[in-house]
VMD Tcl script that draws the C-alpha trace (Angstrom):
set ca {
  {138.84 97.27 167.73}
  {135.69 99.34 168.13}
  {135.66 100.33 164.47}
  {135.88 96.69 163.43}
  {132.88 95.88 165.62}
  {130.94 98.69 163.99}
  {132.00 97.43 160.57}
  {130.90 93.89 161.47}
  {127.55 95.21 162.68}
  {127.06 97.03 159.36}
  {127.97 93.87 157.46}
  {125.41 91.82 159.42}
  {122.74 94.48 158.90}
  {123.50 94.56 155.17}
  {123.38 90.77 154.94}
  {120.09 90.72 156.84}
  {118.60 93.36 154.52}
  {119.51 91.36 151.43}
  {118.04 88.18 152.89}
  {114.81 89.69 154.16}
  {114.06 92.02 151.23}
  {111.06 90.78 149.21}
  {111.28 87.39 150.94}
  {107.63 86.65 150.24}
  {107.35 88.31 146.83}
  {107.71 85.17 144.74}
  {105.36 82.23 144.93}
  {106.45 78.85 146.21}
  {107.99 76.47 143.71}
  {108.08 72.68 143.79}
  {110.89 72.09 146.30}
  {109.52 74.64 148.74}
  {106.05 73.13 148.47}
  {107.58 69.75 149.31}
  {109.11 71.29 152.44}
  {105.75 72.76 153.43}
  {103.95 69.45 152.92}
  {106.46 67.48 155.04}
  {106.22 70.09 157.79}
  {102.47 69.42 157.99}
  {102.98 65.80 159.02}
  {103.27 64.66 162.66}
  {106.93 64.36 163.71}
  {106.85 60.55 163.81}
  {105.34 60.39 160.32}
  {107.81 63.02 159.11}
  {110.79 60.97 160.30}
  {109.31 57.85 158.71}
  {108.73 59.57 155.38}
  {112.18 61.22 155.23}
  {113.64 57.75 155.71}
  {111.96 56.38 152.58}
  {114.04 55.75 149.49}
  {111.86 58.14 147.47}
  {113.36 61.23 149.10}
  {116.91 62.48 149.67}
  {116.69 64.73 152.71}
  {117.14 63.89 156.41}
  {114.49 65.06 158.89}
  {115.95 67.81 161.11}
  {115.15 70.82 158.92}
  {111.55 69.71 158.48}
  {111.11 69.10 162.22}
  {112.36 72.63 162.94}
  {110.24 74.05 160.11}
  {107.18 72.44 161.66}
  {107.91 74.15 164.99}
  {108.70 77.42 163.19}
  {105.43 77.51 161.21}
  {103.48 76.63 164.35}
  {104.76 79.92 165.79}
  {104.89 82.18 162.73}
  {102.38 80.73 160.27}
  {102.89 79.19 156.84}
  {102.82 82.14 154.45}
  {105.59 82.35 151.87}
  {107.55 84.80 154.02}
  {107.04 82.76 157.19}
  {108.14 79.52 155.54}
  {111.29 81.16 154.18}
  {112.11 83.16 157.29}
  {113.68 80.16 159.04}
  {116.25 79.99 156.26}
  {116.70 83.77 156.33}
  {117.35 83.85 160.08}
  {119.81 80.96 159.78}
  {121.56 82.80 156.95}
  {121.84 86.00 158.99}
  {123.26 84.11 161.98}
  {125.73 82.38 159.65}
  {127.07 85.78 158.52}
  {127.81 86.65 162.15}
  {129.13 83.18 163.02}
  {131.55 83.04 160.08}
  {133.35 86.05 161.55}
  {134.18 84.06 164.67}
  {135.11 80.99 162.62}
  {137.55 82.90 160.43}
  {139.00 84.71 163.45}
  {139.43 81.40 165.29}
  {141.04 79.84 162.25}
  {143.53 82.72 162.14}
  {144.82 81.60 165.55}
  {146.43 78.68 163.71}
  {148.57 80.77 161.33}
  {152.35 80.22 161.70}
  {154.36 82.17 164.25}
  {156.38 83.88 161.53}
  {153.54 86.38 161.16}
  {154.21 87.53 164.72}
  {152.31 90.75 165.64}
  {150.35 90.55 162.36}
  {148.28 87.66 163.70}
  {145.83 90.01 165.45}
  {145.32 91.92 162.20}
  {144.84 88.71 160.28}
  {142.25 87.55 162.84}
  {140.15 90.67 162.62}
  {140.53 91.33 158.89}
  {139.85 87.76 157.84}
  {136.81 87.63 160.12}
  {135.28 90.85 158.79}
  {136.08 90.01 155.17}
  {134.70 86.47 155.44}
  {131.47 87.87 156.92}
  {131.33 90.47 154.13}
  {131.84 87.92 151.36}
  {129.18 85.66 152.85}
  {126.75 88.56 153.32}
  {127.12 89.51 149.64}
  {127.28 86.00 148.19}
  {124.47 85.66 145.59}
  {124.25 81.94 146.29}
  {123.73 82.38 150.03}
  {121.29 85.27 149.54}
  {119.27 83.09 147.17}
  {119.26 80.06 149.50}
  {118.25 82.26 152.45}
  {115.06 83.07 150.52}
  {114.18 79.41 149.97}
  {112.15 77.16 152.26}
  {114.92 74.57 152.11}
  {117.57 73.42 154.58}
  {120.76 74.73 152.95}
  {121.32 77.84 155.08}
  {120.41 76.01 158.28}
  {122.98 73.34 157.37}
  {125.49 76.11 156.61}
  {124.95 77.55 160.08}
  {125.50 74.13 161.69}
  {128.67 73.74 159.60}
  {130.07 77.06 160.79}
  {129.25 76.32 164.42}
  {130.69 72.80 164.45}
  {133.83 74.04 162.63}
  {134.30 76.74 165.26}
  {133.81 74.20 168.08}
  {136.32 71.86 166.42}
  {138.99 74.55 166.33}
  {138.25 75.58 169.92}
  {138.78 71.98 170.94}
  {142.35 71.94 169.62}
  {145.36 73.38 171.49}
  {147.33 75.99 169.61}
  {150.28 78.12 170.67}
  {150.10 78.90 174.36}
  {146.34 78.33 174.40}
  {144.99 75.11 175.82}
  {142.08 73.14 174.51}
  {138.49 73.17 175.72}
  {136.90 69.87 176.68}
  {133.33 71.15 176.32}
  {134.10 72.19 172.73}
  {134.29 68.54 171.67}
  {130.77 67.87 172.92}
  {129.57 70.98 171.07}
  {131.35 69.76 167.97}
  {129.70 66.33 168.09}
  {126.25 67.89 168.54}
  {126.87 70.44 165.79}
  {128.15 67.82 163.37}
  {125.10 65.65 164.09}
  {122.75 68.59 163.47}
  {124.68 69.34 160.27}
  {124.40 65.81 158.87}
  {120.78 65.36 160.00}
  {119.98 68.55 158.07}
  {121.82 67.72 154.85}
  {123.45 64.47 153.76}
  {126.40 66.16 152.06}
  {127.44 67.38 155.48}
  {129.06 63.95 155.79}
  {131.66 64.97 153.20}
  {132.58 68.07 155.20}
  {132.66 66.11 158.46}
  {135.02 63.62 156.78}
  {137.29 66.55 155.90}
  {137.19 67.75 159.50}
  {138.08 64.25 160.70}
  {141.10 64.14 158.39}
  {142.28 67.52 159.67}
  {141.97 66.45 163.32}
  {143.81 63.20 162.60}
  {146.72 65.09 161.07}
  {146.76 67.70 163.84}
  {146.65 65.31 166.79}
  {148.27 62.12 165.49}
  {150.82 63.16 162.83}
  {153.96 64.65 164.43}
  {155.63 65.13 161.05}
  {152.78 67.32 159.88}
  {152.81 69.22 163.18}
  {156.47 70.18 162.74}
  {155.96 71.04 159.09}
  {152.90 73.24 159.53}
  {153.68 74.88 162.86}
  {156.16 77.25 161.25}
  {158.08 78.71 164.25}
  {160.13 81.78 163.60}
  {163.07 80.65 165.71}
  {164.40 77.85 167.87}
  {163.09 79.65 170.92}
  {159.62 79.69 169.40}
  {159.91 76.01 168.60}
  {160.78 75.21 172.19}
  {157.95 77.32 173.48}
  {155.31 76.02 171.08}
  {152.53 74.32 173.00}
  {150.36 73.26 170.09}
  {150.38 69.72 171.49}
  {151.39 69.86 175.19}
  {152.62 66.63 176.66}
  {153.61 67.44 180.19}
  {150.98 66.91 182.87}
  {149.89 69.93 184.84}
  {146.97 71.80 186.24}
  {146.68 74.57 183.66}
  {144.81 74.22 180.41}
  {147.99 74.88 178.45}
  {149.73 71.88 180.02}
  {147.03 69.26 179.72}
  {148.39 66.00 178.27}
  {148.09 65.50 174.56}
  {146.51 62.13 175.09}
  {143.58 63.79 176.91}
  {142.83 65.96 173.88}
  {143.06 62.91 171.65}
  {140.75 60.99 173.94}
  {138.15 63.75 173.86}
  {138.39 63.92 170.07}
  {137.85 60.16 169.83}
  {134.90 60.30 172.24}
  {133.34 63.03 170.10}
  {133.78 60.82 167.04}
  {132.26 57.83 168.82}
  {129.29 59.94 169.94}
  {128.74 61.16 166.39}
  {128.90 57.66 164.92}
  {126.66 56.15 167.61}
  {123.99 58.79 166.98}
  {124.19 58.72 163.18}
  {124.73 55.05 162.32}
  {121.05 54.10 163.01}
  {120.12 56.37 160.09}
  {122.85 54.98 157.80}
  {120.71 52.20 156.17}
  {118.16 54.81 155.08}
  {120.93 57.02 153.74}
  {122.33 54.11 151.74}
  {118.96 53.26 150.19}
  {118.36 56.89 149.22}
  {121.89 57.17 147.82}
  {121.24 54.18 145.56}
  {118.07 55.88 144.31}
  {120.03 59.02 143.42}
  {122.80 57.06 141.70}
  {120.38 55.29 139.39}
  {117.91 58.12 138.78}
  {117.73 60.38 135.73}
  {120.81 60.62 133.54}
  {123.16 63.57 133.95}
  {126.75 62.88 132.94}
  {129.72 64.47 134.68}
  {131.20 67.11 132.39}
  {134.46 69.01 132.97}
  {133.22 72.28 131.50}
  {130.00 72.00 133.49}
  {132.11 71.62 136.66}
  {133.80 74.92 135.83}
  {130.42 76.59 135.25}
  {129.07 75.25 138.54}
  {132.15 76.52 140.39}
  {131.75 79.95 138.81}
  {128.07 80.02 139.75}
  {128.84 79.01 143.35}
  {131.03 82.09 143.76}
  {129.30 84.67 141.58}
  {125.78 83.45 140.79}
  {123.11 81.12 142.21}
  {121.64 77.66 141.74}
  {118.44 79.12 140.25}
  {117.90 80.76 136.88}
  {120.92 82.86 135.94}
  {122.74 84.37 132.97}
  {124.69 81.85 130.87}
  {128.26 81.64 132.15}
  {131.12 82.27 129.76}
  {133.54 79.34 129.62}
  {136.48 81.75 129.66}
  {135.13 83.47 132.78}
  {134.30 80.13 134.39}
  {137.78 78.71 133.94}
  {139.35 82.01 135.00}
  {137.42 81.84 138.28}
  {138.50 78.21 138.76}
  {142.14 79.20 138.18}
  {141.95 82.05 140.70}
  {140.24 79.82 143.25}
  {142.87 77.10 142.90}
  {145.66 79.67 143.19}
  {144.19 81.11 146.38}
  {143.67 77.68 147.94}
  {147.24 76.65 147.09}
  {148.63 79.89 148.52}
  {146.63 79.60 151.73}
  {147.44 75.91 152.15}
  {151.18 76.45 151.65}
  {151.66 79.73 153.54}
  {149.24 79.66 156.47}
  {150.25 76.52 158.33}
  {147.43 74.72 160.10}
  {144.95 77.46 159.17}
  {145.76 76.84 155.53}
  {145.64 73.07 156.03}
  {142.09 73.31 157.35}
  {141.03 75.55 154.46}
  {142.67 73.27 151.92}
  {141.19 70.05 153.29}
  {137.69 71.43 153.97}
  {137.59 73.20 150.59}
  {138.93 70.39 148.40}
  {138.06 67.00 149.94}
  {134.23 67.45 149.83}
  {134.51 68.56 146.19}
  {136.64 65.51 145.36}
  {134.08 63.25 147.02}
  {131.32 64.90 144.99}
  {133.31 64.19 141.83}
  {133.93 60.56 142.79}
  {130.26 59.99 143.61}
  {129.21 61.63 140.34}
  {131.70 59.59 138.31}
  {130.34 56.35 139.77}
  {126.68 57.30 139.20}
  {124.32 57.81 136.32}
  {123.56 61.21 137.76}
  {126.18 63.88 138.45}
  {125.58 65.74 141.71}
  {128.33 68.28 141.01}
  {125.83 71.13 141.26}
  {125.94 74.66 142.65}
  {123.68 73.98 145.62}
  {125.78 70.97 146.65}
  {128.93 73.11 146.65}
  {127.51 75.50 149.23}
  {129.50 74.12 152.20}
  {132.82 73.96 150.36}
  {132.07 77.41 148.94}
  {131.90 78.80 152.48}
  {135.49 77.66 153.03}
  {136.47 79.16 149.68}
  {135.20 82.52 150.91}
  {137.18 82.18 154.15}
  {140.29 81.27 152.14}
  {139.90 84.43 150.03}
  {139.45 86.48 153.20}
  {142.55 85.03 154.85}
  {144.65 85.47 151.71}
  {143.68 89.16 151.57}
  {144.27 89.63 155.31}
  {147.84 88.30 154.92}
  {148.79 91.02 152.42}
  {151.35 93.14 154.25}
  {150.99 96.49 152.47}
  {147.78 98.27 153.61}
  {147.01 99.87 150.23}
  {147.35 96.57 148.38}
  {145.22 94.87 151.02}
  {142.45 97.46 150.76}
  {142.46 97.44 146.95}
  {142.31 93.64 146.78}
  {139.50 93.51 149.35}
  {137.63 96.21 147.46}
  {138.00 94.35 144.16}
  {136.58 91.14 145.64}
  {133.69 93.02 147.24}
  {132.92 94.63 143.87}
  {132.90 91.15 142.27}
  {130.36 89.98 144.87}
  {128.23 93.09 144.35}
  {128.37 92.57 140.57}
  {127.16 89.00 141.06}
  {124.25 90.32 143.12}
  {123.38 92.83 140.42}
  {123.54 90.27 137.62}
  {121.21 87.95 139.54}
  {118.89 90.57 141.00}
  {115.95 89.46 138.85}
  {116.06 86.22 140.80}
  {116.95 87.76 144.18}
  {114.68 90.82 144.10}
  {110.94 91.41 144.15}
  {110.16 90.64 140.51}
  {107.76 87.71 140.14}
  {105.57 85.90 137.63}
  {102.09 84.43 138.20}
  {103.22 80.79 138.34}
  {101.06 78.27 140.17}
  {99.93 80.99 142.55}
  {98.39 82.98 139.68}
  {96.86 79.88 138.15}
  {95.17 78.91 141.44}
  {93.88 82.46 141.96}
  {92.40 82.35 138.47}
  {90.65 79.04 139.20}
  {89.34 80.02 142.63}
  {87.81 83.19 141.23}
  {85.76 81.16 138.71}
  {85.08 77.64 139.87}
  {81.84 76.41 141.39}
  {81.78 74.62 144.71}
  {81.28 71.17 143.17}
  {84.02 71.51 140.55}
  {87.21 69.64 141.49}
  {90.72 70.88 140.70}
  {92.77 68.05 139.22}
  {96.57 68.15 138.85}
  {97.90 66.03 136.01}
  {101.34 65.50 137.57}
  {102.97 65.82 140.97}
  {105.15 68.75 139.93}
  {102.16 71.06 139.82}
  {100.14 69.28 142.50}
  {102.22 70.25 145.55}
  {102.36 74.01 144.86}
  {98.62 73.92 144.06}
  {97.94 72.07 147.32}
  {99.80 74.83 149.18}
  {97.80 77.64 147.58}
  {94.53 75.77 148.06}
  {95.29 74.72 151.66}
  {92.38 76.74 153.02}
  {89.82 75.79 150.37}
  {87.49 72.84 150.10}
  {87.68 70.49 148.37}
  {91.50 70.44 148.04}
  {93.09 69.53 144.71}
  {93.71 65.92 143.80}
  {96.34 64.24 141.66}
  {94.99 62.20 138.77}
  {96.50 58.71 138.68}
  {95.64 55.51 136.86}
  {96.26 53.51 140.04}
  {95.95 55.04 143.56}
  {99.39 54.02 144.85}
  {101.56 56.86 146.12}
  {104.77 54.89 145.58}
  {104.23 55.10 141.81}
  {104.23 58.91 141.62}
  {106.90 61.59 142.05}
  {107.06 63.07 145.53}
  {105.83 59.85 147.13}
  {107.31 60.74 150.52}
  {105.17 63.88 150.67}
  {102.05 62.32 149.21}
  {98.95 61.14 151.08}
  {96.54 58.48 149.87}
  {93.76 61.07 149.98}
  {95.68 63.16 147.42}
  {95.28 60.50 144.71}
  {92.19 59.95 142.59}
  {91.36 57.95 139.48}
  {89.22 59.34 136.69}
  {86.26 57.22 137.81}
  {86.53 58.54 141.36}
  {86.71 62.15 140.15}
  {83.69 61.77 137.85}
  {81.65 59.74 140.33}
  {80.23 62.87 141.96}
  {78.96 64.03 138.53}
  {80.49 67.52 138.62}
  {79.42 70.12 136.11}
  {83.03 70.92 135.34}
  {86.64 70.04 136.13}
  {89.66 72.33 136.31}
  {92.85 70.70 135.03}
  {96.32 71.88 136.10}
  {99.43 70.70 134.26}
  {103.07 71.55 133.64}
  {106.04 70.04 131.83}
  {108.48 71.32 134.47}
  {111.26 69.33 136.17}
  {111.50 66.63 133.55}
  {107.82 65.80 133.86}
  {107.56 65.26 130.11}
  {104.45 66.00 128.13}
  {101.30 66.61 130.14}
  {99.23 63.46 129.98}
  {95.57 64.14 129.39}
  {92.58 63.41 131.52}
  {90.14 60.84 130.02}
  {86.84 62.68 129.64}
  {83.49 61.04 128.81}
  {82.11 61.54 125.31}
  {79.63 64.22 126.34}
  {82.31 66.48 127.84}
  {84.06 69.38 126.11}
  {87.44 71.01 126.73}
  {87.84 74.77 127.04}
  {90.83 76.76 125.93}
  {94.16 76.34 127.68}
  {95.62 79.27 129.60}
  {99.34 79.48 130.35}
  {100.79 81.18 133.44}
  {104.47 82.04 133.26}
  {106.61 80.20 135.84}
  {107.91 81.89 138.93}
  {111.53 83.07 138.78}
  {113.14 80.24 140.73}
  {114.47 77.19 138.95}
  {116.02 76.60 135.55}
  {113.85 73.47 135.25}
  {110.53 75.22 135.81}
  {108.00 75.93 133.06}
  {104.57 77.45 132.59}
  {101.50 76.25 134.49}
  {98.63 75.36 132.18}
  {94.95 75.69 133.22}
  {92.12 74.10 131.27}
  {88.42 74.04 132.13}
  {86.43 70.96 131.05}
  {82.64 70.77 131.26}
  {79.65 68.61 130.43}
  {77.83 69.49 127.25}
  {74.13 70.28 127.78}
}
mol new
graphics top color blue
foreach p $ca { graphics top sphere $p radius 0.5 }
foreach p [lrange $ca 0 end-1] q [lrange $ca 1 end] { graphics top cylinder $p $q radius 0.2 }
display resetview
C-alpha cells in the first residue's frame, strides 16, 4: 500500500507541475478578462449581473475569485491560480472517487476488489493529471476546474451515502452531497445535467429492486443472503439501518438542493433562451466525433486539426469501454454509464432543439472525467498483470502524446496580443490622448491591462446603453462613450483598438472630424488561446496642424 501512496504523491506532483508551469506566460484573452471584470464588482452587484440574460454563468466562481484576488492580487498568474489549485485538488480527489466507486463492483471479483480500488484510483488520478483538456482549463481564469472539483466531491459524498456490501451508509454524506451539488451547479449550469444523472442512479439503487438484484452480482447463494446493499432489518449498527432511512435522507438531500436552487431557476431559464437563439451553429455528427476526440486527447483552445478517422476511432473505443464497464462492473459500471452518457445525451437534445449547438469540448469536461474513470476501472479489472501494465502504459502514452501535440497552447510560448498592443500604446501616448476600443471583444482585455492607468480605455458606441453591446453584464456605464463625448475634450490624438475576433465582424470605424488624419495600422498577433481569436489592431489618429 505504501508504494501506491508514493505513486499517488508523484502523480499529484506531476499534475501540479503541469498546471503551474508558465501559468502567467500568456496574456489574458476575452473570457478571462470577463472573469476579472466581474470579480471587481461588489458581491451584490456581481450576483445581480450574473443573473442577467446577457450572460450564461452563475455567480459562485466569480464570488470566490473576488476573495482570491483580494488575497493574492490580480496578475495573470494570480487570476489563474484559483483554477490551478482546484485542478490539483481534483487530481487528488478523483483517486478517492474512483476507489470509492470500486466498492460497488460485483462480489464475483472477490479478493481482486482491493486491487481494483487502488489501481483504478491511481490510474484515474494519472489520466486526469495528464489530460490536456484539464491542464488547459487549469490555466484559465474560468470556473471549469472549480466545477470539476465540486463534481468529484459531490460524487464521492453520494457514493458514501449509499450502503454497499457489509458497509452501512453515512447520514452526514447526504448533507455533504447536497452542498457539493449546489456548489457545482452554482459554478456551472451544465452541472445540472450531471446532477440529473446522479439522481437517476440513486433512484435505481434505492427504489428499483429488480435493478439491485441484476447489478449486485453475488458469486453464490450464500453471498446473496449475506448481501447488505440495502439492509431492511432495524438495528443499532450502521450496517443494519433500515432502507427507508437511507431513502429518506436521499430525499431530504434532494429537497434541500431544489429549495436552494429553484430561486435561481428563472434566471437560468432566461439565459438558456438567449443561448438557444444566439448565433447559428448547427449540430453536426462529424463535429461531435471531433469534439469527443478533443475532450480526451486535445483541448478546447487552438489545436491541430483532428483526423476524422482518428476521431471516430476514439469514439468507438470510448463506447466499447463504457459498454464493458456498464455490463461487467455492476453498480460501479452503472454509475459510470449513467454519469458518462446521460449528460452527453442532454447536451445533444439541447443542441438539436436550438439554433446553437453546445456540443463543445469545454462542455464535455464533466462527462469526460467519468470517461477517464471508466478507462481506469476497465484497466484495473484486467486479471493478468502484464496485460494490465501494458494497457495502462499505452493509455498513459496516449495522454502524454496529447500533451506534446498541444504543448504550444499549454506551454510558455506566447504572442503579443492585447497585452503587447497596450504596452505599445502606453509607451507612446500623451496624457490627454484617450484609448478607444471599437468593439467589446478588445475592450475588456485592454481594460485589464490599463487597470492602473488614467484615463482608462472607453468603448466607442453610437448610443451609451450597455444592454446594446456584447458583454453587457460586465460593462459599466462609465465604459461607454460616443464620438462627441470623446472629442469634447479636444485631444491632440486618439488611439484606436480593434479586432475581428469572436465573430465581431469587420471593425467599424471611428468618425473623425475633417481636420483629423489616420496613422498606419499596426497588427499584434493574438495570444495562443482560442480558435476564434484574431489580431489586435492599433491605429493612431491625430489633428492636422
